[in-house]
N, CA and C of each residue as an Amber inpcrd file, in Angstrom:
protein
   219
   0.8300000  -1.1750000   0.0000000   0.0000000   0.0000000   0.0000000
   0.8780000   1.2440000   0.0000000   0.6040000   2.1680000  -0.8860000
   1.3840000   3.4020000  -0.9920000   0.5890000   4.5570000  -0.4000000
   1.2540000   5.3180000   0.4610000   0.6230000   6.4920000   1.0400000
   1.0920000   7.6980000   0.2490000   0.1530000   8.4630000  -0.2640000
   0.5260000   9.6540000  -1.0190000   0.2600000  10.8910000  -0.1710000
   1.1420000  11.8400000  -0.2820000   1.0040000  13.0960000   0.4360000
   0.7650000  14.1920000  -0.5810000  -0.2180000  15.0050000  -0.3060000
  -0.5090000  16.1120000  -1.2060000   0.5950000  17.1480000  -1.1120000
   0.8750000  17.7730000  -2.2350000   1.8650000  18.8410000  -2.2670000
   1.1340000  20.1710000  -2.1720000   1.7940000  21.1220000  -1.5080000
   1.2580000  22.4710000  -1.4250000   2.3070000  23.4330000  -1.9740000
   1.8830000  24.6410000  -2.2720000   2.8200000  25.6510000  -2.7480000
   2.8580000  26.8010000  -1.7520000   4.0790000  27.1810000  -1.3870000
   4.3110000  28.3200000  -0.5110000   5.2550000  29.2740000  -1.2310000
   5.4120000  30.4590000  -0.7010000   6.3570000  31.4310000  -1.2530000
   7.5350000  31.5420000  -0.2800000   8.7320000  31.3490000  -0.7730000
   9.9340000  31.5080000   0.0450000  10.7460000  32.6370000  -0.5620000
  10.8570000  33.7150000   0.1820000  11.5400000  34.9210000  -0.3010000
  11.0120000  35.3270000  -1.6780000   9.6870000  35.2300000  -1.8350000
   9.0260000  35.6770000  -3.0530000   9.0200000  34.6840000  -4.1990000
   9.5920000  33.4920000  -3.9960000   9.6320000  32.4910000  -5.0650000
   8.7690000  31.2960000  -4.6860000   8.0380000  30.7390000  -5.6500000
   7.1960000  29.5830000  -5.3420000   8.0310000  28.3450000  -5.0320000
   7.6290000  27.6430000  -3.9830000   8.2890000  26.4010000  -3.5810000
   7.1980000  25.3900000  -3.2820000   7.3510000  24.1860000  -3.8200000
   6.4030000  23.1130000  -3.5610000   6.9470000  22.2350000  -2.4420000
   6.0760000  21.8870000  -1.5000000   6.4900000  21.0260000  -0.3970000
   5.3180000  20.1410000   0.0010000   5.5900000  19.0900000   0.7600000
   4.5030000  18.2050000   1.1770000   3.5450000  18.9140000   2.1330000
   2.2910000  18.6040000   2.0350000   1.2900000  19.1380000   2.9510000
   1.6600000  18.7310000   4.3750000   1.5710000  19.6670000   5.3150000
   1.8760000  19.3740000   6.7100000   3.3520000  19.4440000   7.0630000
   4.1750000  19.9310000   6.1610000   5.6100000  20.0370000   6.4360000
   5.8550000  21.1600000   7.4490000   6.8150000  20.9490000   8.3390000
   7.1600000  21.9570000   9.3360000   8.1880000  22.9330000   8.7690000
   8.3190000  24.0680000   9.4430000   9.3530000  25.0280000   9.0400000
  10.7420000  24.3980000   9.0940000  11.0130000  23.6140000  10.1370000
  12.3240000  22.9610000  10.2540000  12.5970000  22.0710000   9.0490000
  11.6030000  21.2830000   8.6520000  11.7770000  20.3830000   7.5090000
  12.0010000  21.1770000   6.2270000  11.2810000  22.2900000   6.0630000
  11.4770000  23.1210000   4.8720000  12.8930000  23.6780000   4.8340000
  13.3680000  24.2040000   5.9630000  14.7200000  24.7730000   5.9990000
  15.7690000  23.7030000   5.7120000  15.5520000  22.5040000   6.2320000
  16.4850000  21.4010000   5.9720000  16.4820000  21.0540000   4.4870000
  15.3010000  20.9870000   3.8820000  15.1820000  20.7030000   2.4540000
  15.8910000  21.7600000   1.6120000  15.8200000  23.0150000   2.0540000
  16.4400000  24.1240000   1.3170000  17.9180000  24.3030000   1.6590000
  18.4670000  23.4150000   2.5060000  19.8760000  23.4780000   2.9300000
  20.2190000  24.8100000   3.5960000  19.2860000  25.3350000   4.3890000
  19.5310000  26.5700000   5.1240000  20.2130000  26.2230000   6.4480000
  21.1960000  27.0240000   6.8640000  21.8270000  26.7790000   8.1650000
  20.8460000  27.1460000   9.2900000  20.4610000  26.1760000  10.0880000
  19.4350000  26.3990000  11.0930000  19.8650000  27.3810000  12.1850000
  21.1390000  27.4130000  12.5090000  21.6050000  28.2750000  13.5950000
  21.7250000  29.7370000  13.1910000  21.8480000  30.0400000  11.9270000
  22.0880000  31.4220000  11.4880000  20.9310000  31.9740000  10.6680000
  19.7260000  31.4280000  10.8750000  18.5880000  31.8340000  10.0660000
  17.4460000  32.3220000  10.9570000  16.8030000  33.3840000  10.5380000
  15.5730000  33.8630000  11.1740000  14.4500000  33.6760000  10.1580000
  13.2400000  33.4280000  10.6570000  12.1150000  33.1200000   9.7810000
  10.9100000  33.9910000  10.1240000  10.3130000  34.5590000   9.0840000
   9.0230000  35.2250000   9.2290000   8.0090000  34.4310000   8.4050000
   6.8720000  34.1480000   9.0030000   5.8010000  33.4210000   8.3340000
   4.5980000  34.3490000   8.2590000   4.2190000  34.6800000   7.0290000
   3.1020000  35.6070000   6.8190000   3.2930000  36.8990000   7.6150000
   4.5140000  37.4350000   7.5480000   4.9070000  38.7050000   8.1580000
   5.0690000  38.6670000   9.6780000   5.0270000  37.4950000  10.2950000
   5.2520000  37.3700000  11.7300000   6.5000000  36.5340000  11.9760000
   7.4090000  37.0480000  12.8250000   8.6160000  36.2960000  13.1730000
   8.2030000  35.0490000  13.9490000   8.8270000  33.9230000  13.6160000
   8.5530000  32.6620000  14.3020000   9.7900000  32.3120000  15.1250000
   9.6020000  32.1230000  16.4240000  10.7100000  31.7460000  17.3100000
  11.2560000  30.3840000  16.8910000  12.5580000  30.2560000  16.9810000
  13.2080000  28.9930000  16.5980000  12.5880000  27.8070000  17.3550000
  12.2110000  28.0130000  18.5970000  11.6220000  26.9330000  19.3960000
  10.2640000  26.4790000  18.8590000   9.6470000  27.2760000  17.9950000
   8.3430000  26.9290000  17.4210000   8.4260000  26.3470000  16.0160000
   9.6070000  26.2770000  15.4260000   9.7400000  25.8270000  14.0400000
   9.1920000  24.4180000  13.8250000   9.5230000  23.4820000  14.7250000
   9.0720000  22.0940000  14.5390000   7.5590000  21.9770000  14.5740000
   6.9110000  22.7760000  15.3940000   5.4670000  22.6960000  15.5400000
   4.6900000  23.5940000  14.5970000   5.3930000  24.3790000  13.7770000
   4.7260000  25.2730000  12.8310000   4.6200000  24.5730000  11.4860000
   3.3840000  24.1980000  11.1380000   3.1570000  23.4740000   9.8920000
   2.7420000  24.4460000   8.7970000   3.2370000  24.1920000   7.6030000
   2.9860000  25.0790000   6.4740000   1.6430000  24.7840000   5.8170000
   1.0270000  25.8340000   5.2980000  -0.2420000  25.7450000   4.5940000
  -0.0980000  26.3590000   3.2070000  -0.9590000  25.9580000   2.3010000
  -0.9550000  26.5140000   0.9520000  -1.0010000  28.0320000   1.0130000
  -0.1110000  28.6710000   0.2420000  -0.1060000  30.1200000   0.1450000
   0.6740000  30.8420000   1.2190000   1.2460000  30.1020000   2.1880000
   2.0550000  30.7670000   3.2140000   3.2080000  31.5260000   2.5690000
   3.5390000  32.6630000   3.1570000   4.6700000  33.4780000   2.7150000
   5.7590000  33.3800000   3.7720000   6.9040000  32.8360000   3.3670000
   8.0190000  32.6390000   4.2740000   9.1630000  33.5440000   3.8380000
   9.6650000  34.3190000   4.7800000  10.8370000  35.1530000   4.5190000
  11.9710000  34.6090000   5.3720000  13.0990000  34.3200000   4.7360000
  14.2620000  33.7860000   5.4260000  15.3520000  34.8470000   5.4660000
  15.9440000  35.0050000   6.6430000  17.0130000  35.9710000   6.8450000
  18.2040000  35.2330000   7.4220000  19.3880000  35.4580000   6.8220000
  20.5960000  34.8320000   7.3440000  21.4850000  35.8860000   7.9640000
  22.0310000  35.5220000   9.1210000  23.0020000  36.3910000   9.7930000
  24.3100000  36.3380000   9.0030000  24.8810000  37.5080000   8.7550000
  26.1430000  37.5960000   8.0270000  27.1430000  38.3510000   8.8730000
  28.2870000  37.7300000   9.1230000  29.3170000  38.3850000   9.9100000
  30.0230000  39.4410000   9.0680000  30.4470000  40.4630000   9.7150000
  31.1650000  41.5040000   8.9870000  30.9530000  42.8430000   9.6440000
  31.4990000  43.8360000   9.0590000  31.3670000  45.1360000   9.7260000
  31.2630000  46.2320000   8.8140000
């Protein structure tokens, strides 16, 4: 028996990205090869605390903005 998961489309930094329905922010960042320790995330214009990433599930049409910390001066 094969279990199929529906795909949804979200926007990541203004670009369409397809991901499985019910995917968490952590899973999305891992899929996108984003460094988890140096990234901040806004979901639909609200900052999401790193401690909430695993429990934050994505929905069709969500807008995700990713920010990376860059060292320098």
